[in-house]
C-alpha positions as CSV (number, residue, x, y, z in Angstrom):
1,M,49.7,135.4,105.3
2,S,51.3,133.1,108.5
3,N,53.4,130.5,107.7
4,K,51.3,127.7,108.8
5,K,48.7,128.9,106.7
6,M,51.1,129.0,103.4
7,F,52.0,125.5,104.1
8,A,48.5,124.2,104.6
9,M,47.9,125.8,101.0
10,N,50.5,124.3,99.5
11,S,49.8,120.4,100.8
12,L,46.2,120.9,99.8
13,R,46.7,122.3,96.8
14,R,49.5,119.4,96.3
15,N,47.3,116.5,97.8
16,R,43.7,116.7,97.7
17,Q,41.4,114.1,99.5
18,I,38.0,113.0,99.6
19,L,36.2,113.7,102.7
20,G,33.0,111.7,103.3
21,S,31.9,108.7,101.3
22,I,28.3,108.5,100.8
23,F,27.9,105.0,98.3
24,L,30.7,102.4,97.8
25,F,29.8,100.6,95.3
26,V,30.8,101.5,91.9
27,L,27.6,101.5,89.7
28,I,28.4,104.9,87.7
29,L,31.7,105.5,86.3
30,L,30.7,109.4,87.4
31,S,34.0,109.5,90.2
32,S,36.3,112.5,91.1
33,N,39.4,112.4,93.1
34,S,38.1,115.5,95.2
35,L,34.2,114.4,96.1
36,Y,34.7,115.3,99.9
37,S,37.9,116.6,99.7
38,Q,39.0,117.1,103.7
39,Y,42.8,117.0,104.4
40,S,46.0,118.2,103.0
41,K,48.9,115.5,103.2
42,V,46.7,112.2,101.8
43,P,47.6,111.4,98.2
44,G,44.9,113.0,96.3
45,S,44.2,109.5,94.2
46,F,43.2,107.6,97.4
47,D,39.8,107.1,97.2
48,K,36.9,107.7,94.8
49,T,33.6,107.9,96.0
50,N,30.1,107.3,93.8
51,F,26.6,108.5,94.7
52,Q,24.5,106.0,93.7
53,L,21.8,106.4,91.1
54,L,18.8,105.8,92.3
55,P,16.1,104.0,90.5
56,A,14.6,105.2,87.4
57,Y,11.5,107.0,87.6
58,R,10.5,105.4,84.8
59,D,11.1,102.3,81.9
60,A,12.6,104.8,79.3
61,A,15.5,105.8,77.4
62,L,17.5,108.6,79.2
63,L,16.1,111.8,79.6
64,T,17.9,115.5,78.8
65,A,18.1,117.3,82.1
66,T,18.4,121.1,82.2
67,R,20.9,122.8,84.2
68,T,19.9,125.7,86.1
69,D,22.7,128.1,88.1
70,F,21.2,130.2,90.9
71,T,21.5,131.7,94.5
72,V,19.1,131.5,97.2
73,T,19.7,134.7,99.8
74,M,19.5,133.4,103.6
75,R,18.2,134.9,106.5
76,D,21.0,137.0,107.1
77,G,21.6,138.2,103.8
78,V,24.1,135.5,103.0
79,K,24.4,134.4,99.5
80,I,24.2,130.3,98.8
81,D,25.2,129.2,95.3
82,C,22.9,126.4,94.0
83,L,22.4,124.3,91.1
84,K,19.2,122.5,90.0
85,F,18.8,119.9,86.8
86,V,15.3,119.3,86.1
87,P,14.1,116.5,83.4
88,Y,13.3,117.7,79.8
89,A,9.9,116.2,80.0
90,A,6.3,116.5,81.1
91,V,6.1,117.0,84.7
92,P,4.3,113.9,86.8
93,V,1.1,114.5,88.6
94,G,3.0,115.6,92.3
95,G,6.1,116.5,90.8
96,W,9.2,114.8,90.3
97,P,11.1,112.7,92.8
98,T,13.2,114.9,94.3
99,V,17.0,114.9,95.6
100,I,18.9,117.0,97.1
101,M,22.5,116.4,97.4
102,V,25.1,117.9,99.8
103,H,28.5,118.1,99.6
104,G,31.5,117.0,102.0
105,Y,33.5,119.5,104.0
106,G,36.1,122.0,101.5
107,D,34.1,121.0,98.3
108,N,31.4,123.0,96.5
109,K,28.6,122.5,94.1
110,E,30.4,121.6,91.2
111,T,31.8,118.2,93.0
112,L,28.3,116.9,92.5
113,A,27.0,118.6,89.9
114,K,27.6,115.5,87.6
115,F,25.8,113.1,89.8
116,C,22.9,115.5,90.2
117,E,22.7,115.3,86.3
118,A,22.9,111.4,85.6
119,Q,20.0,111.6,88.6
120,A,18.0,113.8,86.6
121,Q,18.2,112.1,83.3
122,Y,16.6,109.1,85.4
123,G,13.7,111.3,86.3
124,Y,14.6,113.0,88.8
125,Y,14.5,116.9,89.8
126,T,18.2,117.3,91.4
127,M,19.6,120.1,93.7
128,T,23.0,120.8,95.0
129,F,24.4,123.9,96.7
130,S,27.8,125.1,98.4
131,V,27.7,125.0,101.7
132,R,28.1,128.5,103.4
133,G,31.5,129.8,103.7
134,Q,33.0,126.9,100.7
135,G,32.7,127.4,97.3
136,N,31.4,130.5,96.0
137,S,28.6,131.1,98.4
138,G,29.1,133.8,100.6
139,G,29.4,133.9,104.5
140,L,31.8,132.1,107.0
141,S,31.7,128.8,107.6
142,N,31.1,127.8,111.4
143,L,32.3,124.2,111.4
144,I,29.1,121.7,110.2
145,S,27.3,123.9,113.1
146,K,23.2,124.6,113.9
147,V,24.3,128.0,111.1
148,E,24.8,125.5,108.0
149,M,21.9,123.2,109.2
150,L,19.4,126.4,109.6
151,D,20.7,127.6,105.7
152,L,19.3,123.4,104.6
153,L,16.1,124.8,105.8
154,E,15.8,127.3,103.8
155,L,17.4,125.4,101.1
156,I,14.2,122.5,101.5
157,D,12.0,125.7,101.5
158,Y,13.1,126.9,98.0
159,V,13.0,123.0,96.4
160,R,9.5,122.7,98.2
161,A,8.0,125.9,96.6
162,D,9.8,125.2,93.1
163,T,6.8,123.1,92.0
164,A,7.2,125.3,88.5
165,D,9.7,123.8,87.5
166,G,9.0,120.2,88.7
167,S,10.2,119.9,91.6
168,G,8.1,117.4,94.2
169,P,7.1,118.6,97.4
170,N,5.8,115.6,99.1
171,K,8.8,113.4,97.8
172,I,11.8,114.9,98.7
173,L,14.8,112.8,99.6
174,I,18.4,114.3,100.9
175,M,21.7,112.3,100.6
176,G,25.1,113.0,101.6
177,G,28.1,111.9,103.7
178,S,30.2,113.2,106.5
179,Q,29.4,117.3,106.7
180,G,26.9,116.2,103.8
181,G,25.2,113.6,106.3
182,I,25.3,115.3,109.5
183,L,23.5,118.7,108.2
184,P,20.7,116.8,106.9
185,Y,20.6,114.4,110.1
186,R,20.0,117.6,112.0
187,A,17.9,119.0,110.0
188,A,15.6,115.9,110.2
189,C,15.5,116.6,114.0
190,N,14.3,120.1,113.2
191,G,11.3,119.8,111.7
192,A,13.1,119.3,107.8
193,P,9.8,118.6,105.7
194,V,11.3,115.7,103.4
195,K,10.4,112.0,102.6
196,T,13.6,111.0,103.5
197,I,17.0,111.3,104.3
198,I,19.9,109.0,103.5
199,T,23.2,109.9,105.9
200,S,26.8,108.3,105.9
201,V,29.6,108.4,108.4
202,A,27.6,111.2,110.3
203,P,27.6,110.4,113.8
204,P,25.4,113.2,115.7
205,N,28.0,114.0,118.4
206,F,30.8,114.3,115.7
207,G,32.3,117.1,117.4
208,S,33.0,115.6,120.3
209,S,34.3,112.7,118.6
210,W,37.2,114.7,117.5
211,I,38.5,115.2,120.5
212,E,36.9,112.4,122.4
213,N,38.8,110.9,125.0
214,G,41.3,114.1,125.3
215,S,43.0,113.3,121.9
216,I,43.0,115.2,119.1
217,K,42.3,113.6,115.9
218,M,44.6,115.0,113.2
219,T,41.8,115.1,111.1
220,F,40.1,117.0,113.1
221,L,43.5,119.6,112.5
222,W,43.2,119.3,108.8
223,T,39.6,120.6,108.4
224,I,40.4,123.7,110.6
225,E,43.5,124.4,108.3
226,Y,41.9,125.0,105.1
227,T,42.9,128.1,102.7
228,P,40.6,131.0,101.7
229,D,40.3,129.4,98.3
230,T,38.9,126.8,99.8
231,A,36.7,127.3,103.2
232,R,36.5,130.6,104.9
233,Y,36.1,130.5,108.9
234,T,34.1,132.5,111.5
235,P,36.8,134.0,113.6
236,L,36.2,131.2,116.2
237,V,36.8,128.6,113.8
238,D,39.8,130.0,112.9
239,R,41.5,130.7,116.4
240,M,40.9,126.6,117.2
241,S,44.0,125.5,114.7
242,D,46.3,127.9,116.7
243,W,44.9,126.2,119.9
244,V,46.0,123.1,118.7
245,Y,49.8,123.8,118.2
246,A,49.6,125.4,121.5
247,N,49.2,122.6,123.2
248,T,48.5,123.7,126.8
249,K,46.0,123.4,129.2
250,E,44.4,126.7,128.6
251,K,43.9,126.0,124.6
252,W,42.7,122.7,125.3
253,D,39.9,123.7,127.6
254,S,38.9,126.0,124.8
255,L,39.1,123.2,122.2
256,A,36.7,120.8,124.6
257,Y,34.3,123.7,125.2
258,W,34.0,124.9,121.5
259,V,34.4,122.3,119.3
260,P,31.4,120.5,120.7
261,K,28.9,123.6,121.5
262,D,26.3,124.3,118.4
263,R,28.0,121.0,116.6
264,D,26.6,118.0,118.5
265,F,23.0,116.8,118.3
266,L,22.7,113.6,120.2
267,N,20.1,115.1,122.8
268,E,17.8,116.4,119.5
269,I,17.9,113.0,117.8
270,P,14.5,111.9,119.6
271,N,12.8,114.6,117.6
272,C,13.5,113.5,114.2
273,S,10.6,112.8,112.6
274,V,11.8,111.9,109.0
275,P,12.7,108.5,108.1
276,M,16.3,107.5,108.3
277,L,18.8,105.2,106.9
278,V,21.9,105.5,108.6
279,E,25.6,103.9,107.4
280,G,28.7,104.2,109.2
281,S,32.3,102.6,108.8
282,W,34.3,101.1,111.7
283,Q,37.1,102.5,110.5
284,D,36.5,105.8,110.5
285,K,39.5,108.0,111.0
286,F,37.3,111.0,111.4
287,F,34.8,110.0,113.5
288,N,33.9,107.1,116.1
289,S,31.9,104.5,114.6
290,A,30.3,104.5,118.4
291,D,28.7,107.6,118.3
292,I,26.4,106.1,115.2
293,M,25.3,103.5,116.9
294,E,24.7,105.8,120.2
295,G,22.9,107.8,117.5
296,I,21.0,105.3,116.3
297,N,19.8,103.8,119.6
298,S,17.9,107.1,119.7
299,L,16.1,107.1,117.0
300,T,12.3,106.6,117.0
301,V,11.1,107.1,113.6
302,P,11.4,104.3,110.6
303,Y,15.0,103.5,110.3
304,S,17.6,101.1,108.7
305,S,21.3,101.0,109.7
306,Y,24.3,99.1,108.6
307,I,27.8,99.5,109.8
308,G,30.2,97.8,108.1
309,A,32.9,98.2,104.5
310,V,32.1,101.6,104.2
311,Q,35.4,103.4,102.2
312,G,34.2,106.9,103.6
313,H,36.7,108.4,105.7
314,G,39.4,105.6,105.3
315,G,37.3,102.7,105.8
316,D,38.2,99.0,103.4
317,H,36.2,98.3,100.2
318,S,34.1,95.0,99.7
319,D,32.8,94.0,96.5
320,A,30.7,91.6,98.4
321,E,29.8,94.1,100.8
322,D,28.9,96.9,97.5
323,I,26.3,94.4,96.0
324,W,24.3,94.0,99.4
325,H,24.5,98.1,99.6
326,M,22.7,98.3,96.0
327,N,20.1,96.4,97.1
328,W,20.0,97.7,100.6
329,F,19.4,101.3,98.9
330,N,17.0,100.5,96.5
331,D,14.5,98.9,98.9
332,W,15.0,102.2,100.9
333,F,14.0,104.3,97.4
334,F,11.2,102.3,96.3
335,Y,9.6,102.2,99.6
336,W,10.1,105.8,100.9
337,L,10.0,107.5,97.4
338,F,7.5,105.4,95.2
339,D,5.5,103.4,97.8
340,M,6.6,100.3,97.1
341,Q,5.9,97.6,99.8
342,N,8.3,96.0,99.4
343,G,9.2,94.7,102.9
344,A,12.2,97.1,103.4
345,L,10.7,97.9,107.6
346,D,10.9,94.5,107.8
347,H,14.6,93.3,107.6
348,P,16.4,93.5,111.2
349,K,17.1,97.0,111.7
350,Y,20.6,96.5,112.7
351,Q,22.7,95.1,109.9
352,Y,26.9,95.3,110.0
353,A,29.8,93.6,108.3
354,S,32.7,91.8,110.7
355,S,36.3,92.3,109.1
356,K,38.1,89.1,109.2
357,F,41.3,87.6,107.6
358,P,42.4,86.7,104.8
359,I,43.2,89.9,103.1
360,V,42.1,90.4,99.6
361,N,43.7,93.4,97.6
362,N,44.8,95.0,100.7
363,Y,41.8,94.9,102.6
364,W,40.3,92.9,104.9
365,S,37.5,90.2,103.9
366,F,33.8,91.4,105.6
367,V,31.0,88.9,106.7
368,H,27.4,90.2,106.4
369,D,25.1,89.8,109.6
370,S,22.3,91.1,111.4
371,S,20.7,91.8,114.6
372,E,17.0,92.5,115.8
373,V,18.4,94.5,119.0
374,P,21.2,97.4,119.0
375,L,24.5,96.0,118.4
376,S,25.3,97.5,121.7
377,E,23.5,94.7,123.1
378,V,24.6,91.7,121.4
379,S,27.8,91.2,123.1
380,T,29.2,89.6,126.5
381,N,32.4,91.3,128.0
382,L,35.8,89.3,128.1
383,R,37.9,90.8,130.6
384,L,42.1,90.9,129.4
385,Y,44.3,92.0,131.9
386,F,47.6,93.5,131.3
387,N,50.2,91.2,132.8
388,K,54.2,91.0,132.8
389,N,55.7,89.2,130.3
390,S,53.6,90.6,127.6
391,K,50.6,88.4,128.4
392,L,47.2,89.7,128.2
393,K,45.4,87.0,130.5
394,T,42.2,86.7,131.8
395,T,43.1,87.0,135.1
396,A,45.5,90.1,136.8
397,G,48.7,90.4,137.8
398,G,50.1,92.1,141.0
399,N,49.6,95.0,142.4
400,S,53.0,96.3,142.2
401,D,53.8,95.1,138.8
402,K,54.4,97.7,136.2
403,I,56.1,98.9,133.2
404,N,57.3,102.1,131.7
405,L,55.9,103.7,128.4
406,V,58.8,106.4,127.8
407,N,57.5,109.8,125.7
408,Y,60.9,111.1,124.6
409,V,60.6,114.3,123.3
410,S,63.8,116.6,123.0
411,G,65.3,119.5,120.9
412,G,62.5,121.7,121.5
413,L,60.1,119.9,119.2
414,T,56.7,121.5,118.5
415,M,53.3,120.6,117.2
416,Q,53.6,122.9,114.4
417,Q,57.1,121.4,113.7
418,A,55.5,117.9,114.0
419,V,52.7,118.5,111.8
420,D,54.8,120.4,108.8
421,A,57.2,117.3,108.8
422,E,54.2,115.0,108.5
423,F,55.9,113.0,111.8
424,T,58.6,111.7,109.9
425,G,62.2,112.6,108.9
426,A,65.7,112.9,110.5
427,N,64.6,115.6,112.2
428,F,61.4,114.8,114.1
429,N,63.0,111.2,114.5
430,N,65.8,112.1,116.5
431,K,63.6,114.9,118.6
432,F,60.4,112.1,118.8
433,R,61.0,108.4,119.7
434,K,58.6,106.1,119.3
435,A,57.7,104.2,121.7
436,K,55.6,100.6,122.2
437,L,54.8,97.6,124.4
438,T,53.3,94.7,123.0
439,F,50.9,92.3,125.3
440,D,49.4,88.8,123.7
441,T,46.8,86.3,124.3
442,E,47.3,82.7,124.1
443,P,46.0,81.8,120.7
444,F,41.6,81.3,120.2
445,M,40.6,78.3,120.3
446,V,37.7,79.1,118.0
447,N,36.6,81.5,115.5
448,T,35.5,84.7,118.1
449,E,33.4,87.7,117.0
450,F,33.6,90.7,118.7
451,T,31.3,93.4,117.7
452,G,30.6,96.8,119.7
453,V,32.9,98.8,121.7
454,P,36.3,97.6,123.3
455,K,36.6,99.5,126.8
456,F,39.9,100.3,128.4
457,N,40.6,100.5,132.1
458,V,44.3,102.0,132.9
459,Q,46.1,102.6,136.1
460,Y,49.1,104.6,135.6
461,Q,51.8,107.3,136.9
462,S,54.0,109.9,135.1
463,N,56.6,111.9,136.0
464,S,54.8,114.9,133.5
465,N,53.1,117.9,134.9
466,T,50.8,118.7,132.0
467,F,49.5,116.0,129.8
468,V,49.6,112.1,129.8
469,Q,49.0,110.2,126.9
470,I,48.5,106.7,126.6
471,N,47.4,104.8,122.8
472,Y,46.0,101.2,122.3
473,Q,46.1,99.4,119.1
474,L,44.7,95.9,118.7
475,Y,46.1,93.2,116.0
476,E,45.3,89.9,114.5
477,I,48.4,87.9,115.0
478,M,47.9,84.4,112.8
479,P,50.0,81.5,113.2
480,N,51.8,82.0,110.9
481,G,53.2,85.7,112.5
482,T,50.9,87.7,110.1
483,S,49.7,90.3,111.5
484,R,47.2,93.1,110.9
485,F,45.8,96.4,112.6
486,I,42.3,96.0,113.7
487,T,41.2,98.7,115.6
488,R,42.0,101.3,118.1
489,A,41.5,103.3,121.5
490,N,42.8,106.6,122.5
491,Y,43.2,108.2,125.7
492,T,44.8,111.8,126.9
493,D,44.7,112.9,130.5
494,R,44.8,116.8,130.1
495,N,44.3,117.3,134.0
496,Y,47.9,115.6,135.5
497,T,49.1,118.6,137.2
498,I,50.9,117.1,140.0
499,K,53.8,114.5,139.1
500,N,53.9,110.7,140.0
501,V,50.1,110.8,141.5
502,K,48.6,107.1,140.6
503,K,45.4,107.6,138.9
504,T,42.7,105.6,137.0
505,A,41.2,106.0,133.5
506,N,38.4,104.1,131.9
507,F,37.2,104.8,128.2
508,K,35.8,103.9,125.3
509,G,37.6,102.6,122.0
510,Q,36.8,102.6,118.5
511,G,33.5,100.9,117.6
512,H,34.6,97.5,115.5
513,S,33.2,93.7,114.2
514,H,35.8,91.7,113.7
515,I,35.9,87.8,113.6
516,I,39.3,86.4,115.1
517,S,40.2,83.1,113.6
518,A,40.8,80.3,115.6
519,G,44.5,79.6,116.1
520,S,45.3,83.2,116.2
521,K,46.4,85.7,119.0
522,L,45.0,88.8,119.8
523,R,47.8,91.5,120.2
524,V,47.5,95.1,122.0
525,V,50.4,97.4,121.6
526,I,50.4,100.6,123.8
527,T,52.4,103.3,122.3
528,N,52.7,107.5,122.7
529,L,52.2,107.5,118.7
530,D,49.3,106.2,117.3
531,T,50.3,105.0,113.7
532,A,49.6,101.7,112.4
533,P,50.8,99.9,109.0
534,T,47.3,100.3,107.0
535,D,46.8,104.0,108.3
536,T,49.7,105.3,105.4
537,V,47.0,104.7,102.3
538,F,44.9,107.4,104.1
539,M,47.4,109.2,107.1
540,T,50.8,108.7,104.8
541,T,52.9,109.4,107.8
542,N,50.9,111.3,110.1
543,P,49.3,109.5,113.5
544,F,45.5,108.8,114.4
545,V,45.4,111.5,117.0
546,L,48.5,114.3,118.0
547,P,51.2,113.1,120.5
548,I,52.0,115.0,123.6
549,L,55.2,116.6,122.4
550,A,56.5,116.9,126.6
551,N,59.5,114.3,127.7
552,S,58.1,112.2,130.2
553,T,57.4,108.5,131.3
554,H,54.5,106.9,132.4
555,A,53.9,104.2,134.2
556,V,51.7,101.4,133.5
557,Y,50.3,99.3,136.0
558,L,49.6,95.2,135.0
559,N,47.1,95.0,137.7
560,S,43.5,94.2,138.5
561,Q,42.9,97.8,137.6
562,S,44.8,97.5,133.6
563,Y,42.5,95.6,131.3
564,L,40.5,95.1,128.4
565,E,37.2,94.5,127.9
566,L,36.1,92.9,124.5
567,P,32.9,92.9,123.3
568,V,32.1,88.9,122.7
569,V,28.9,88.2,120.2
570,R,30.0,84.0,119.7
571,S,31.9,82.1,118.3
572,T,31.8,78.5,116.3
573,G,32.0,76.8,120.3
574,N,29.7,77.6,123.3
575,L,30.0,81.1,124.7
576,S,30.0,79.6,128.0
577,T,33.3,77.7,127.8
578,T,37.0,78.3,126.4
579,F,37.6,81.3,124.3
580,I,41.6,81.7,125.0
581,K,43.7,79.0,126.0
582,D,45.5,80.4,128.7
583,D,48.5,79.3,130.3
584,N,47.7,80.3,134.4
585,E,48.6,77.4,136.5
586,N,47.1,74.5,134.1
587,N,43.9,75.9,134.3
588,N,41.5,77.5,131.9
589,P,40.2,80.4,133.5
590,Y,37.9,81.5,131.1
591,S,36.4,77.7,131.3
592,F,33.5,77.4,133.8
593,E,33.8,73.7,135.1
594,L,32.7,71.9,138.4
595,K,34.5,69.3,139.3
596,Q,33.8,66.0,141.3
597,N,34.4,66.4,145.1
598,Y,37.8,64.7,146.7
599,P,37.3,62.3,148.5
600,N,34.1,60.8,147.2
601,P,33.0,58.7,149.3
602,F,33.3,60.8,152.1
603,N,33.2,61.6,155.8
604,P,32.6,64.0,157.1
605,V,35.0,66.7,154.9
606,T,35.1,66.9,151.3
607,T,36.6,69.4,148.8
608,I,34.6,70.4,145.5
609,E,36.7,72.4,142.9
610,Y,35.6,75.0,140.5
611,T,36.7,77.1,137.6
612,I,34.4,80.4,136.9
613,A,34.8,82.0,133.3
614,Q,33.8,85.7,134.4
615,S,33.9,87.7,137.6
616,N,30.3,87.3,138.8
617,K,27.9,86.2,141.4
618,V,28.2,82.4,142.4
619,E,26.3,79.9,144.3
620,I,26.7,76.5,144.9
621,K,24.3,74.8,146.8
622,V,23.6,71.4,148.5
623,Y,20.8,68.9,148.0
624,D,19.6,65.8,149.5
625,I,18.1,63.0,147.3
626,L,14.9,64.3,147.4
627,G,15.7,67.7,145.8
628,K,15.5,69.8,149.1
629,E,18.5,72.3,150.0
630,V,20.2,71.2,153.0
631,K,23.3,73.6,153.0
632,T,24.7,76.3,151.1
633,L,28.4,76.3,150.4
634,V,29.1,79.8,148.1
635,N,26.8,82.9,147.7
636,E,28.9,85.5,146.5
637,F,31.0,87.7,143.8
638,L,34.1,86.2,143.0
639,E,36.8,86.9,140.4
640,A,37.2,84.9,137.5
641,G,39.4,82.0,138.1
642,A,40.0,78.7,140.3
643,H,37.7,78.3,143.3
644,K,37.3,75.9,146.0
645,V,35.1,75.1,149.0
646,V,35.3,72.6,152.0
647,F,32.0,71.1,152.9
648,N,31.6,69.2,156.6
649,A,28.5,67.4,156.4
650,S,29.3,65.9,160.0
651,E,25.4,67.6,160.9
652,L,23.9,65.4,157.7
653,S,22.9,61.6,157.5
654,S,24.6,58.9,155.7
655,G,23.4,58.9,151.3
656,V,23.4,60.5,148.3
657,Y,24.0,64.4,147.9
658,F,23.5,66.6,145.1
659,Y,25.4,70.0,145.1
660,K,25.1,72.7,142.1
661,I,26.9,75.5,140.9
662,S,25.0,78.7,138.9
663,S,26.8,81.7,137.6
664,A,26.1,83.7,135.1
665,N,24.6,81.2,132.9
666,F,26.3,78.2,133.9
667,N,24.7,75.4,135.4
668,D,26.2,72.2,136.7
669,V,25.1,69.1,138.9
670,K,27.5,66.6,140.6
671,R,26.8,63.7,142.9
672,M,28.7,62.8,146.1
673,V,28.1,60.1,148.9
674,L,28.2,60.4,152.4
675,V,29.6,57.5,154.4
676,K,29.2,57.3,158.5
């Protein structure tokens, strides 16, 4: 066994970690410290994830449930290790309500055995299994691919045919998180004959999400580094960790091609024929919630969705959201399994929760909300430019302004050494220096919610001739100086082959919803090592994405090509007025304002000043007292900021005139007097 695999084995045995969260709230005390184990270096006591028990089939005492262990032979001869629990009672007409539970990556059927038993005691036929290449099932894991999805379809056929043991072929529900949510989700897009599916932290393009924007998530490496006692990989998947450690252009190209291949299934979503309940976490350390949003937007079947406080994959916990979850799940179960017309489909399809201060038990507080339209459509972008003097403004800096991000690496540090050291310790710190550049807004004048996907544009130049990585972290800074990490974005240029070439990139960050409190600042940190204080519980000392281990200096330009677009939803004030108190030339560039002309009265020339809050088309027209248009002064696209126009009325008669500005959703009219 290689040193790499031996190290991974020791780490895994030392710290088993939960992979996927299905349901957050503690409704039953049947938790396990390794329900969805997926990584090697996170404390084993980190998370406890519970399946919610579905509502009881009937009002009666708990039933006795009988366990049966068995195998099902797949199309290629692989035997899948299964178990089922059946209530010891008369089978109702049509069979028992039936639940199939699917475990997270690196676990096995025993992880969910107690949950299956408890659910069966409520009057359900329940079944779970060890996914191919995991637990005692045969075959090799192809890392949550079409192969494993086809296995699930065959297992569904087994359950549907098991009516002699009480299964209900027309009332089957499948539920799971991460791997356990991805496989049912894809099966639903490939003709799975089930009543409904509940999927958690499971985006349909999860393969791409693991390596998005050219950046390799630490959780991806952990997932492909299990030892054979936990997961047995196909030869292709087994090579992927070697490609990661190689840290070369050639091996990156292999990852970029093979990781999404046969795993991403976003293009299959329109084929989904099964009603879906979908949930995700804004703080997911595996997958981008933006990808869950994209999948939801492609569904054409009945569905309900939630993104917010979901603990799976490292998200925060919220008691209030747990209570809401309980009612949400129960309504869905009753509607689809018991045909109760409870209005489950009448609620807004897009439920979400926004993080905000104060911090409670080291978690954000959350505010629940909902939308009738996709969350990608509820916001207006607030563009914030990176400026000199560590400022984030709504106006751009000069074209030549720039700042250096130094990626100091020495002593031949390799990725294997960094991973083995968990990116800490004297040797690592001597060979790698974390650098960060900080940019702050002025204080927000009102509570401001952003919901959706922050996007970044950056212009950069480097003395590297391999890779360039630029990571962004968003923090809220309270008036008393207290700071808290919100979300992030990562970008790695894997094609920077010529030194000192100026390039521009545009990329998405992690989806999130957060309410910035009035008086707080938004801080953006640019860094070469994406570790944040609140990551330590889940990631310990490891970074969110693997860094680039090449000594280099990257110049980030502070001009109109380097900015953040924040998807602002609303504030307690007017969306078309001030969000940020900016110190730019004593004008607030994020205010719409039409000023009184001067001089007034005038003969025949006067000046009109105005400010626009965002880059947009602007029209300023002049009308006479009867409302007839007599002059167009402005009709063009202008950048946000302060502007002025000179009006020469030499061709007009004396009298009262009006001038009107229109830009975005802003309109204003003022009166002026021409005296000749």
